[in-house]
Backbone bond lengths (Angstrom), bond angles and torsions (degrees), N, CA, C in turn:
res aa  C-N    CA-C-N  psi(-1)  N-CA   C-N-CA  omega(-1)  CA-C   N-CA-C  phi
1 X - - - 1.457 - - 1.532 110.23 -
2 X 1.328 115.93 -45.69 1.469 120.28 -179.71 1.527 110.81 -61.67
3 X 1.333 116.97 -48.50 1.465 120.93 -179.24 1.527 111.29 -62.21
4 X 1.323 116.37 -42.26 1.464 120.38 -177.94 1.520 111.68 -65.39
5 X 1.323 116.63 -45.04 1.466 119.74 -179.37 1.527 111.30 -66.18
6 X 1.333 116.43 -39.76 1.462 119.10 177.44 1.520 110.84 -62.97
7 X 1.331 115.99 -44.32 1.467 119.48 -178.78 1.514 111.16 -65.14
8 X 1.320 117.35 -35.99 1.461 119.97 176.40 1.525 110.98 -61.37
9 X 1.321 116.53 -41.20 1.469 120.33 178.80 1.524 110.55 -66.03
10 X 1.337 116.69 -42.18 1.463 120.30 179.90 1.530 111.18 -63.35
11 X 1.333 116.16 -42.58 1.467 120.31 -178.35 1.524 110.62 -66.25
12 X 1.335 117.36 -44.53 1.462 120.30 -179.19 1.523 111.66 -67.55
13 X 1.323 117.05 -29.56 1.466 119.58 176.96 1.521 110.59 -70.83
14 X 1.331 116.39 -37.66 1.463 120.50 179.87 1.528 112.06 -79.61
15 X 1.330 116.55 -33.69 1.471 121.83 -178.35 1.531 109.20 -132.10
16 X 1.345 118.17 79.02 1.477 121.01 -175.66 1.527 113.22 -60.25
17 X 1.331 117.54 -26.80 1.467 120.03 -177.42 1.521 112.60 -65.86
18 X 1.331 117.47 -20.06 1.463 119.92 -179.05 1.530 112.53 -69.23
19 X 1.334 116.67 -14.80 1.466 119.66 -179.16 1.525 111.97 -72.45
20 X 1.340 117.34 -22.07 1.463 119.99 -174.39 1.526 113.47 -120.58
21 X 1.328 118.36 -23.61 1.466 119.29 -176.18 1.523 111.86 -87.91
22 X 1.317 115.88 159.88 1.455 121.42 177.53 1.523 109.89 -69.25
23 X 1.325 115.52 145.61 1.460 119.74 179.63 1.523 111.02 -62.18
24 X 1.329 116.99 -42.58 1.469 122.29 177.63 1.526 107.99 -132.92
25 X 1.336 118.19 122.11 1.472 119.65 178.65 1.522 111.51 -58.53
26 X 1.334 115.27 146.65 1.464 120.37 -177.49 1.527 111.33 -61.74
27 X 1.347 116.84 -38.49 1.460 120.28 -179.15 1.522 111.15 -62.35
28 X 1.341 116.15 -41.05 1.463 120.01 -179.42 1.522 110.94 -66.10
29 X 1.326 116.77 -37.75 1.466 120.33 178.12 1.520 110.82 -63.73
30 X 1.336 116.50 -43.10 1.464 120.15 179.57 1.519 111.45 -64.71
31 X 1.354 116.91 -38.94 1.462 120.35 179.02 1.521 111.03 -63.53
32 X 1.337 116.84 -42.16 1.459 119.96 -179.55 1.521 111.47 -67.19
33 X 1.333 116.48 -34.77 1.464 119.38 177.16 1.525 110.56 -64.56
34 X 1.352 116.15 -40.53 1.461 119.82 178.37 1.523 111.00 -65.86
35 X 1.354 117.07 -41.39 1.458 120.76 179.58 1.520 111.21 -63.87
36 X 1.341 116.75 -41.41 1.461 120.05 -179.04 1.524 111.25 -65.06
37 X 1.344 116.31 -33.61 1.458 119.21 178.15 1.531 111.17 -69.13
38 X 1.352 115.86 -34.90 1.458 119.59 -178.79 1.526 111.80 -74.55
39 X 1.329 117.16 -31.68 1.467 120.81 -173.81 1.520 111.08 -108.56
40 X 1.302 117.87 46.51 1.453 120.69 176.65 1.524 109.42 -69.72
41 X 1.344 116.05 136.89 1.455 121.60 -178.23 1.519 109.58 -122.07
42 X 1.317 114.94 162.24 1.458 119.60 178.90 1.519 110.10 -71.68
43 X 1.323 115.33 162.82 1.467 120.68 179.92 1.521 110.54 -61.06
44 X 1.327 117.32 -40.11 1.465 120.59 -178.83 1.526 111.36 -62.95
45 X 1.340 116.85 -44.18 1.466 120.25 -179.63 1.521 110.82 -64.97
46 X 1.333 116.71 -41.71 1.469 119.79 178.44 1.522 110.80 -63.34
47 X 1.344 116.82 -41.36 1.461 120.71 178.41 1.520 110.97 -64.04
48 X 1.328 116.87 -42.58 1.461 121.08 179.60 1.524 111.16 -64.08
49 X 1.335 116.69 -44.19 1.463 120.49 178.34 1.522 111.50 -62.59
50 X 1.337 116.34 -40.91 1.465 119.98 179.35 1.522 111.04 -63.40
51 X 1.336 117.12 -41.16 1.466 120.88 179.74 1.526 111.30 -65.57
52 X 1.332 116.75 -44.69 1.462 120.34 -178.22 1.528 111.50 -68.29
53 X 1.342 115.95 -46.19 1.466 119.28 179.51 1.524 111.28 -65.69
54 X 1.337 116.15 -40.22 1.463 119.43 178.33 1.514 112.31 -64.83
55 X 1.334 116.59 -39.79 1.464 119.75 177.77 1.513 112.16 -63.48
56 X 1.339 116.27 -42.46 1.455 119.96 178.76 1.526 110.95 -64.27
57 X 1.330 116.43 -42.90 1.468 119.96 178.62 1.524 110.99 -63.49
58 X 1.336 116.68 -38.31 1.465 119.92 178.33 1.509 112.51 -62.20
59 X 1.338 116.41 -40.91 1.469 120.15 177.64 1.527 110.27 -64.97
60 X 1.337 116.77 -42.20 1.470 120.33 178.97 1.525 111.16 -60.75
61 X 1.332 116.41 -43.41 1.467 120.29 178.88 1.521 110.51 -65.18
62 X 1.332 116.83 -41.18 1.462 120.39 178.61 1.514 112.37 -60.11
63 X 1.333 116.60 -42.52 1.464 120.35 178.11 1.524 110.40 -66.22
64 X 1.333 116.89 -37.18 1.468 120.16 179.06 1.521 111.84 -66.64
65 X 1.338 117.50 -28.21 1.460 121.37 -178.70 1.524 111.81 -76.33
66 X 1.339 117.15 -29.09 1.464 121.54 -171.73 1.532 113.57 -52.38
67 X 1.346 120.30 -48.36 1.471 118.22 -179.02 1.520 113.56 -57.47
68 X 1.313 116.82 -43.41 1.463 119.49 -179.99 1.507 112.35 -64.82
69 X 1.338 116.03 -42.95 1.461 119.92 -178.44 1.520 110.60 -66.05
70 X 1.316 117.43 -48.92 1.463 120.95 -175.31 1.521 112.37 -69.74
71 X 1.319 116.03 -52.55 1.463 119.47 -171.52 1.526 111.53 -72.93
72 X 1.329 117.29 -56.25 1.461 119.90 -175.03 1.522 111.27 -67.78
73 X 1.329 117.47 -44.78 1.465 119.94 -178.00 1.523 111.33 -64.12
74 X 1.332 117.19 -42.96 1.466 120.25 177.99 1.520 110.68 -63.32
75 X 1.322 116.28 -43.08 1.463 120.62 178.70 1.525 111.01 -59.00
76 X 1.319 116.27 -46.32 1.465 120.27 -178.20 1.519 111.24 -64.84
77 X 1.331 117.63 -44.35 1.465 119.93 -179.45 1.523 111.86 -64.78
78 X 1.332 116.80 -34.41 1.470 120.33 179.94 1.521 112.03 -69.34
79 X 1.346 116.25 -32.61 1.459 119.50 -172.21 1.528 113.75 -114.23
80 X 1.335 117.34 21.13 1.465 120.37 177.79 1.516 112.08 -111.60
81 X 1.313 117.54 -48.27 1.463 121.78 -175.52 1.525 110.37 -101.48
82 X 1.331 114.88 150.93 1.454 121.14 -178.81 1.523 112.91 -95.06
83 X 1.317 117.41 -162.43 1.470 121.50 179.39 1.523 111.63 -72.66
84 X 1.325 115.93 -173.56 1.463 121.36 178.93 1.527 110.52 -66.80
85 X 1.332 116.03 174.52 1.467 120.69 -176.49 1.522 112.44 -60.07
86 X 1.342 117.21 -30.58 1.465 120.06 -179.73 1.524 112.64 -87.22
87 X 1.342 116.79 5.75 1.455 120.62 176.50 1.512 114.97 85.82
88 X 1.321 118.09 8.92 1.465 121.66 -179.16 1.526 110.24 -112.35
89 X 1.317 114.52 161.49 1.462 121.19 176.29 1.525 108.49 -103.26
90 X 1.321 116.06 117.63 1.464 120.22 -177.51 1.526 112.89 -114.87
91 X 1.325 117.06 11.82 1.459 120.61 177.14 1.513 114.68 86.45
92 X 1.326 117.80 5.25 1.461 120.54 179.71 1.526 110.16 -70.96
93 X 1.322 115.49 162.57 1.468 120.42 -178.89 1.523 111.36 -64.99
94 X 1.324 115.73 148.96 1.466 125.04 174.66 1.525 114.14 71.65
95 X 1.308 118.91 8.78 1.467 119.39 177.50 1.527 109.35 -82.65
96 X 1.326 115.01 135.41 1.452 119.23 -179.03 1.513 110.80 -169.58
97 X 1.325 115.55 -147.37 1.460 122.39 -179.37 1.524 107.95 -114.77
98 X 1.307 117.86 129.42 1.469 122.23 -175.71 1.528 111.63 -79.91
99 X 1.333 115.67 59.68 1.460 120.01 -178.51 1.528 111.88 -76.37
100 X 1.326 117.36 -46.56 1.471 120.08 -178.47 1.527 112.65 -61.65
101 X 1.339 119.20 -45.96 1.471 118.44 175.43 1.522 112.78 -60.65
102 X 1.330 116.54 -35.88 1.468 120.01 179.33 1.528 110.19 -64.91
103 X 1.340 116.25 -44.15 1.462 119.61 178.17 1.527 111.11 -67.09
104 X 1.338 116.56 -42.06 1.465 120.21 179.61 1.518 111.45 -64.31
105 X 1.324 116.33 -31.67 1.465 120.38 -179.84 1.526 111.70 -67.03
106 X 1.343 115.92 -24.68 1.462 119.81 179.30 1.528 111.60 -71.29
107 X 1.325 115.91 -28.60 1.473 120.12 178.88 1.530 109.33 -125.12
108 X 1.338 115.92 38.50 1.464 120.11 -175.92 1.524 112.77 -60.95
109 X 1.338 117.42 -26.58 1.463 119.88 -179.67 1.530 111.10 -64.50
110 X 1.347 117.07 -30.41 1.466 120.36 178.32 1.525 110.47 -67.66
111 X 1.340 115.90 -49.24 1.466 119.72 -179.26 1.524 111.58 -68.23
112 X 1.329 116.24 -32.12 1.464 118.88 179.71 1.521 110.89 -70.89
113 X 1.324 117.14 -38.39 1.465 119.93 -179.28 1.523 111.58 -75.24
114 X 1.344 116.60 -42.57 1.460 120.00 -177.22 1.524 112.68 -75.52
115 X 1.344 115.72 -47.66 1.463 120.41 -172.07 1.521 114.01 -111.98
116 X 1.325 117.68 -12.40 1.455 119.92 -177.55 1.513 113.78 76.36
117 X 1.349 117.38 21.03 1.460 120.61 179.07 1.526 109.55 -74.66
118 X 1.336 116.06 126.75 1.459 120.71 178.55 1.522 112.33 -101.81
119 X 1.325 116.80 -0.01 1.465 120.77 176.75 1.528 108.68 -136.87
120 X 1.332 118.35 131.77 1.470 120.37 -176.01 1.520 113.81 -64.12
121 X 1.348 117.77 -21.00 1.462 119.85 -179.92 1.529 111.82 -64.41
122 X 1.327 117.30 -25.04 1.461 120.60 -175.78 1.521 112.70 -66.75
123 X 1.330 117.12 -17.78 1.463 119.70 179.91 1.523 110.82 -66.32
124 X 1.330 116.96 -15.05 1.468 120.06 178.86 1.522 111.76 -63.80
125 X 1.331 117.37 -31.07 1.475 119.19 -177.79 1.529 112.21 -63.93
126 X 1.342 119.70 -54.31 1.471 117.77 -179.56 1.519 113.24 -62.44
127 X 1.344 117.45 -33.67 1.463 119.24 179.09 1.522 110.13 -66.49
128 X 1.336 116.43 -44.10 1.464 120.18 179.04 1.517 111.11 -66.84
129 X 1.334 117.33 -35.76 1.466 121.07 -178.89 1.523 111.97 -62.39
130 X 1.328 117.46 -24.30 1.461 119.89 175.98 1.520 110.87 -62.98
131 X 1.342 116.18 -32.39 1.458 120.02 178.72 1.504 112.60 -89.44
132 X 1.329 116.53 -48.44 1.470 120.66 -179.02 1.515 108.70 -161.48
133 X 1.313 116.64 120.63 1.462 120.81 -179.88 1.524 110.38 -65.94
134 X 1.323 116.82 -34.61 1.464 120.00 178.04 1.515 111.93 -60.15
135 X 1.329 116.37 -42.15 1.463 120.17 177.18 1.525 110.87 -67.29
136 X 1.329 116.95 -35.75 1.465 120.30 177.81 1.522 110.92 -64.50
137 X 1.330 116.96 -38.58 1.464 120.03 177.27 1.524 111.19 -63.06
138 X 1.326 116.72 -29.51 1.453 120.18 178.22 1.516 113.54 -67.36
139 X 1.329 117.41 -16.27 1.466 120.95 178.23 1.525 112.29 -79.91
140 X 1.326 117.10 -21.66 1.465 120.71 -172.36 1.528 113.13 -61.66
141 X 1.348 120.49 -42.69 1.476 118.41 177.36 1.521 113.19 -55.89
142 X 1.333 116.71 -36.90 1.462 119.62 176.31 1.514 112.18 -66.49
143 X 1.334 116.88 -39.77 1.462 120.30 176.66 1.527 111.00 -61.94
144 X 1.336 115.34 -41.68 1.465 119.96 -178.90 1.519 110.73 -65.42
145 X 1.338 116.85 -43.77 1.465 120.30 -177.87 1.521 112.11 -64.86
146 X 1.328 116.89 -29.13 1.463 120.69 178.31 1.527 112.57 -88.37
147 X 1.343 117.58 -7.00 1.458 120.63 179.50 1.507 114.21 76.05
148 X 1.336 117.39 25.32 1.458 120.71 -177.01 1.524 112.96 -89.07
149 X 1.312 118.55 -15.68 1.459 121.65 -167.77 1.528 111.10 -103.44
150 X 1.335 116.37 150.63 1.464 121.88 176.84 1.529 108.63 -143.64
151 X 1.333 116.70 -175.13 1.458 120.59 -177.38 1.514 113.09 -62.08
152 X 1.320 116.96 -38.43 1.461 120.44 179.22 1.520 110.93 -63.23
153 X 1.328 116.40 -42.95 1.465 120.01 179.68 1.522 111.20 -62.24
154 X 1.332 117.09 -39.26 1.461 120.41 178.10 1.527 110.43 -62.15
155 X 1.335 116.87 -42.24 1.470 120.78 178.72 1.526 111.05 -62.30
156 X 1.329 116.25 -44.21 1.466 120.57 -179.59 1.524 110.47 -67.42
157 X 1.329 117.00 -43.39 1.466 120.50 178.90 1.526 111.16 -60.67
158 X 1.324 116.29 -40.19 1.468 120.06 179.37 1.522 110.89 -63.12
159 X 1.334 116.34 -44.07 1.470 120.28 179.92 1.522 111.11 -63.92
160 X 1.334 116.54 -45.89 1.463 120.06 -179.93 1.521 110.64 -65.39
161 X 1.332 116.31 -44.75 1.456 120.06 -178.01 1.519 112.84 -61.67
162 X 1.329 116.52 -41.40 1.466 119.76 179.96 1.526 111.40 -69.00
163 X 1.332 117.24 -34.06 1.464 120.18 -177.73 1.529 112.17 -81.22
164 X 1.316 117.03 -40.70 1.461 120.25 -173.80 1.518 113.91 -93.21
165 X 1.308 118.72 8.18 1.462 120.33 176.41 1.528 109.62 -61.06
166 X 1.314 116.85 127.39 1.460 121.14 -177.52 1.506 113.78 73.42
167 X 1.336 117.18 26.37 1.465 121.51 -173.36 1.534 111.83 -56.49
168 X 1.336 117.40 -52.88 1.460 120.02 -176.38 1.523 113.08 -89.46
169 X 1.313 117.04 -24.11 1.464 119.49 -172.67 1.526 113.43 -88.43
170 X 1.313 117.31 -29.19 1.465 119.94 -170.41 1.519 113.03 -75.20
171 X 1.321 117.11 -52.61 1.462 120.92 -167.43 1.521 112.93 -66.26
172 X 1.327 117.18 -40.87 1.461 119.44 -177.78 1.520 111.02 -60.50
173 X 1.331 116.38 -51.02 1.466 119.68 -178.58 1.524 111.65 -68.04
174 X 1.328 116.85 -40.56 1.466 120.61 -176.08 1.528 111.50 -66.24
175 X 1.326 116.78 -51.07 1.460 119.87 -176.86 1.522 111.64 -70.98
176 X 1.331 116.92 -30.54 1.454 119.53 176.51 1.528 110.49 -66.83
177 X 1.319 116.72 -37.93 1.465 120.44 -178.00 1.527 112.28 -69.53
178 X 1.336 117.91 -28.10 1.471 120.04 179.96 1.532 112.00 -99.38
179 X 1.349 115.89 3.81 1.456 119.84 173.18 1.513 116.10 84.33
180 X 1.336 117.96 24.53 1.468 120.93 179.53 1.525 110.33 -127.96
181 X 1.315 116.11 53.08 1.461 120.77 -177.73 1.523 111.54 -61.44
182 X 1.332 117.78 -29.40 1.461 120.85 -178.17 1.525 112.69 -65.98
183 X 1.327 117.46 -17.11 1.468 120.63 179.54 1.527 112.64 -89.88
184 X 1.334 117.59 0.63 1.466 120.46 -177.23 1.529 112.83 -57.54
185 X 1.351 120.02 -49.05 1.477 118.66 179.06 1.528 112.94 -59.23
186 X 1.327 116.51 -38.11 1.469 119.69 179.91 1.528 110.88 -68.61
187 X 1.326 116.82 -37.72 1.467 119.94 178.04 1.523 110.84 -65.00
188 X 1.328 116.46 -41.27 1.467 120.45 178.33 1.524 110.40 -64.62
189 X 1.337 116.83 -40.53 1.464 120.27 178.56 1.530 111.06 -64.09
190 X 1.330 117.27 -43.13 1.466 120.47 178.41 1.524 110.81 -63.56
191 X 1.323 116.37 -40.55 1.467 121.58 178.27 1.526 110.49 -63.78
192 X 1.329 116.06 -42.00 1.465 121.51 179.78 1.528 110.96 -62.94
193 X 1.318 116.30 -46.57 1.471 120.30 179.51 1.525 111.10 -63.31
194 X 1.322 116.97 -38.56 1.460 120.16 178.03 1.514 112.29 -61.60
195 X 1.336 116.86 -40.01 1.462 120.45 177.79 1.513 112.54 -65.22
196 X 1.334 116.51 -40.60 1.467 119.84 178.11 1.525 111.14 -63.96
197 X 1.326 116.20 -44.56 1.467 119.98 178.78 1.525 110.60 -61.79
198 X 1.327 116.77 -41.13 1.467 120.62 178.88 1.521 111.13 -62.99
199 X 1.338 116.74 -41.64 1.464 120.50 -178.87 1.526 111.48 -66.27
200 X 1.331 115.99 -46.32 1.469 119.87 179.73 1.529 110.27 -63.57
201 X 1.324 116.92 -42.31 1.466 120.89 178.47 1.519 111.25 -61.93
202 X 1.338 116.57 -42.97 1.468 120.59 179.46 1.523 110.90 -61.89
203 X 1.337 116.45 -41.68 1.469 119.99 -179.85 1.518 111.43 -61.92
204 X 1.338 116.94 -49.11 1.455 119.35 -175.63 1.528 112.35 -74.43
205 X 1.324 117.45 -28.84 1.468 119.32 173.67 1.530 110.54 -68.46
206 X 1.343 116.12 -38.08 1.464 119.35 177.08 1.527 110.20 -66.56
207 X 1.345 116.02 -39.69 1.463 119.46 178.31 1.528 110.69 -63.70
208 X 1.340 116.85 -40.85 1.466 120.58 178.33 1.526 111.03 -65.37
209 X 1.330 115.94 -42.37 1.468 120.05 178.57 1.527 110.84 -62.36
210 X 1.337 115.79 -42.97 1.466 120.05 179.03 1.521 111.04 -62.74
211 X 1.342 115.92 -39.79 1.461 120.56 -179.98 1.526 110.95 -65.36
212 X 1.338 116.58 -42.96 1.468 120.20 -178.86 1.527 111.00 -71.35
213 X 1.341 115.70 -44.84 1.463 119.93 -177.01 1.519 111.94 -71.36
214 X 1.337 115.63 -30.59 1.461 118.78 -178.09 1.502 112.29 -81.47
């Protein structure tokens, strides 16, 4: 709801005429109906076209996802976890410099109030989710093994993950295909705000549930 309302405001600000004009002119709708009647195809041809077009679109989306997955996920993994237990680097996965937790610890009261995070390492999930929610989910086993995660964090992660899925990959391809590439930054901003609202709402709803149930 938050993302949709924000995007509506952004679109109307950029294109004020859309507030009063029809989304699709009646004449254009009638022309397309006539064209569709003239170009009727068999079920097999329609199925084949759908498979080929869908496959091509899937490859395009996959390529669009790569920058977010590679760059953001690698960055987060490098700057979230520290060395091995003995303080050395032995080449194991997820070893890096704990820069993000250190920065998050400086403003931990913000994350604790908004999201209910009790450990600065948990901020890695929302940052990674901006690039790829699947990669962010891969961080959870590490959080569990270190004892950083709790029920509230799961609720917040679920809200963020559901809202920010396809954060970087969706808007560019979608708006480019409908001819409104200039609205891409606004769509990303609306999507970002929606995820934050979902996370904060999930935290306080979980807190209310805990208060009532407890």
